[in-house]
N, C-alpha and C positions, 0 to 999 in steps of 0.2 A: 469206696473210699476207705473203709476200715477192713484190715486184713485180720480177721478173727476166725478161729475154728468154730465148728458147730457146737462143740462142747462148751466153749466159753460163751457163745451166744445164748445157749439154753440156760446156763448158770446165771447169766445176767438177767435174762427174762424172768426166771423164777424168783429172783430177789428184787424185781422191780426196777432194774437199772438198764434195761434194754428195750426201750420203745422202738428203736430203729434196728434194722437188720445190720449188725456189725459184721458183715461178711462180704465176699466178692459178688454176691447176687444182689439184684436191685432191691431197694427197701420196700416193704409193703406200705399200704396207706396207713396214716396215723389212726390208731384205734383208741377210742375213748375208754374202752374197757381196760386196756393196758394201763392207761393213766390212772383210772380209778383203783386198779389193783396196786399200783405203785404208791398211791396216796394212802391206801389202807396199810401197806407194809410200813411206810414211814410213820403213820399215826401210832401204830403199835410200838415202834422204836421210840418215838417221842414220849409216849406215855411211860414207858419203862425208865427213860431218862428223868422224867419228872418225879417218879416214885423214888428213884435212887438219889436224886438231888435232895429231896425232902429228908430222906434218911441220913444222908451225910451231913446236912446242916444241923440236924438235931444231935449228932454225935460229936460235934466239935468241942463241946464243953467237957467231954469225958477224956479227951486226949491229954497225955502228959506233954510237958514242955519240950522234951527231947524228940518226940515223934510228931509234933504238930507240923513241922515243915515237911515231913515225909508225906503225911496225909494231904497237906495243901498242894504239894506237887502232883500227887496222884489225882486229886480232884481237878487240878488244872489240865492235866492230860485228858481226863474224861470230858471236860468242857470243850477242849479242842476237837476231840473226836465227834462230839455232838454238832458243833458248828460246821466242821468239814462235811459230815454226813448230810446235814441239812442243805448245804450248798450244792453238793453233788446231785441229790434228788431234785432240788428245785431247778437247777440249770438244765438237767437232763430232760425234764418234761415241759418246762416253760418255753424253752427254745427248740422244741422238737421240729417245728415247721421250718425254722432256719436251718436246722441240721439236714432236713430232707432236701431243701433247696440247694445247699452247698454240695450235698451228695450227688444230686443230679448233674451239677456242673462238673464235678470231678469225674463222674462216670462217662461224660462225653469226652473229656480229655483222655481218659484211660482207653476208651474205644479207638481214639485216633492213634494212640501209641502202640497198643497191644493188639488191636483188632477185635479182641474179645474181652471178657471179664478179666480183671487183674488176678494174678496168681495169689494164693494164700501164703502169708509169711510164716513158714513153719518154725524158723528160728525164734521169731518173736513170740509165738504161741508157747514154745518150750520154755522161754524165759519167764513168761507169765505164770505158768504152772510151777516153776521153781520158786517164784516169789510167794505164791499161795502156799506151797509146801513149807517154806521157811516161816510164814506167818502161823501156820498150824503148829509147827514145832515150838515156836516162841510162846504161843498161847497155852500149849500143853505143859510147858515148864512153869508157867505163871498161874497154875490152878490154885496155888496156895492163897492167892488174893481173894478167891471167891469164898469169903467168910462173912459172917454177920447174920442178922435175922432173916434176910432174903438173899442168899448167895447166888441163886439162879438169875436174879435181876441184874446184879453186878456183872455176872458172866455174860449174859445176853448183850448188855449194852457195850461191854468191853470188846467182845468178839465182833459184834456187828459193826461197831464204829470203825475198828481197824480194817475190816473187810471192805467197807464202802470207801474209805479213804484210799486204800490200795487200788481198788477197782477204778476209781476216778483217775488216778495216775496212769494206770495201764491203758485205759481208753484213750487218753490224750496221747500217750506214746505210740499206740497203734495208728492213730490218725496221722501223726507226723511221719511215721515210717512209711505209710501209704503214699504221702505226698513226695517223700524223698525217692521212692521207687519210680515215680514219674520223671523226676529230674534225671535219675540214673539211666532210665531207658532212653530219654532224649539225648543224653550225652553219648550213650553207646551208638545210637544211630548217626550222630554227627561224626564220631570217630570212624565208623564204617564208611560213611560218605567221603571223609577225608582220605582214607586209605584207598577207596575205590577211585577217587579222583586222581591220586598220584599214580595208581596203576594204569588208569586209562590214558593219562598224559604220556606215560612211557610208551604205550601201544601206539598212540597217535604219532609220536616222534618216529617210531619204527615204521609205521605205515607211510609216513611222509617220505622217508628215505626210499622205501620200496617204490613209491609212486614216481619219485624223481628218476630212479634208475629205469623204470619202464616207460617214462616219457608219455604218460597218458593224461591228457588234459581233463578227461571226464573224471578220473579218480581224484585229481587235484581239486576240481570244483566240488566234488562230493565231500572231500575232507574239509574244505573251507566251510561248507554248509553245516556239516556236523559240528565243527568247532564253534560256530556262532550259536547253533542250537543248544549245545552243551552249556555255553556261557549263560544263555537265557534260563535254562533249566536250573543252573546252579544258583542264580539270584532268586529264582522262584522258591527253591527249596530252602535257602537261607531265610527268606521272608517267612516261610511257613514255620520253620523251627523257632524263629523269633516270636511269632504269634503264639505258638504253643507254650513257650517259656513265659510269656506275659500272662496267658490264661492260668497257668499253674500258680504263678505269683499272686494273682488276684484271689485265687482260692485260699492260698496261705494267709493272706490278709483277712479274709472273712473268717477263717478258722481261728485266727488269733483274737478277733473280736468276740467270737463265741466262747472262747475258753479263758479270756483274760481275767475274769473274776475268780474262776476256779484256780487259775495259776497263782493268783495272789494269795488265796487261802492255802494252797499246797506249799507255796514257798514259806509262808509264815509258820505253818505247822511243822514243816521240815526243819526250819531254823530253831524253833523252840524245842522240838523233840531232841535235836542233836545237842542242845545245851542242857536240857533237864535230865536226860538219861544218865550221863556221867556224874552229874551232881547228885541225883537220887541214889546212885550206887555208893558214893562216898558217905552220904548221910545214913543210909540203911546199914552199912557195915559198922559204923561207929555207934549206932543207937539201938540196934536190934540184935537179938540172939538168933542167928540163922545159919544155915549151911552156906558158908562163904563161897566155896568153889562153885556150887550149883547156882548161886545168885550171880556170880561173876559171869558164868556161862550164859545165863539168861539175859543179863543186861548187854553182854557182847552181841548176842544174837539180835536183840532189839535194835542196838546201835547199827548193825549191819543192814537191817531192814529199813531203817530210816535213811541210811546212806543210799540204798538202792532206790528208794522212792524219789530222792532228790536227783539221782542219776536218770531215772525215768523221765524227769521233767527237763533236764538240761541236755543230756547226750543226744537224743533224737533231733532236737533243734539245732545243735551244733553240726551234726552230720548233714542235715538238710541245707544249712547255709554253705557248707563246704562243697556239696554236690552242685548246688545252684551256681556257685562261683566258677566252676569248671566250664560251664556253658559259654561264658564270655571268652575264656581262653581258647576254647575250641573254635569259636567263631572267628577269633583273631587269626587263627592259623590259615584261614582261607584268604587272607590278604596276600599270601605268597603266590597266588594264582596269577598267571600271565593274562591280566585283563587291563582295560584302560582305566584312566584316572577317575572317570565318572562312576564306573562300577565299584571301584575301591571306596569312593565316598559313600556309596550306598551301604556297603558292608560296614564301614565305620559308623554309619548312622544306626544300623542294627545293633552294633556293639554298645553304643552309647545308650540306646533304649534299654538294653539288658542291665547296664550299670545303674540306670535311673530307677529300675524296678527290682531292687535287691530284696529278696524275701528274708524276713526276720520275724522272730517272735519276741514280744516285749510285754511287760506287765504295766499297763497303763502309761506307757512311754517313760517309765521311771528308769528302767535299765533293760538292756537286751539280754535275752537268754542265750548265752554262748559259753564256750569253755572258760572264758575269763571270769564268768560268774562263779565257777567252782573255787577259784582262788579267793575271790571276795567273800564267799560264804565260809570257806575254811578259816580265813583270817578273822571274820566276825565271831564265829563260834569259839575259836581259841581265845580271843581277847576277852569276851564276856565270861567264859568259863574260868579263866585265870582270875578275873576280878571277883567272881562269886566265891571261889575257893579262898582267896585272900581275906575277904570279909568274913568267911566262916572261921578261918584260923584266928582272926582277931577277936571274934566273939567267944 
């Protein structure tokens, strides 16, 4: 179900985020030792967050009025990272059995389509490593924040929170891309079947002509028998493809139920980060004596990372919906076959079943995750950012 390289799998297991085998091989049995290890890692992270929060609360009285908002925004960012990290760890291990069950269902569908284990998505793995490299670059430019009585505490919480949040987005994107690959393979087989059917019909017409010229009743009877047999096989194959599409769609629905709380947190964090990053840039330039060019580069890199995290949530879902919609169109192309009205009604019924089982990802049924969400999110971020900057100008 998950197309992840061995390097990513090892990295996630070492950090307590990989109780399942996120690869093309079957998952191992759920190990309690891995859960205990993940709980230990998260407990250390939560303890550092508690220490840092106590230190930051005690330091609020010493901040000047001009820098109070800057520190408040940074602490809000830290709180978001803690909440998102908690959600990722909690959902990964509490719902591990549901993940295994969904993985088994998906593995059965993959075996039907590919015959063997699904191939590893190299492009997606490369994209994941580029995101991790961008995160490392942004954190290296942001080392000046690691100041105070316990700088390593702030650095550990800051780095770990961003890593866990980005990993949660990556794991969801890899899951959706794996499901999209199943729809894509199904559509490729339907296209191949449609092309083969057109090619075979041409051969049958040619063969019929030859039979008429040879005046062989035996060949005519064989051709009629083959024509009826091919019609029966066509309806059987279409029913099989419709059932496979329905199975994949049901898996999409279960994956959406498993990830919907994480998707809500990812969406909320992405929205707030996209608004707070430009606002923090303007406040810092006006109130602190810093290297402006370097800070602009740093904030730009962070803004790009936040955008890419939002893209990781929206873009795979949009591609999956587009690929699944092609199946109904391909099924409709079989209506041009020279068959009787009863068989045409069967094909129309299969097409209606596909239309009634449209796969989609939504966040608690509030809105669907598709390309239109990009426009909505951009408008919301721009509107609130303009309002905040106007209020800042008036004050």
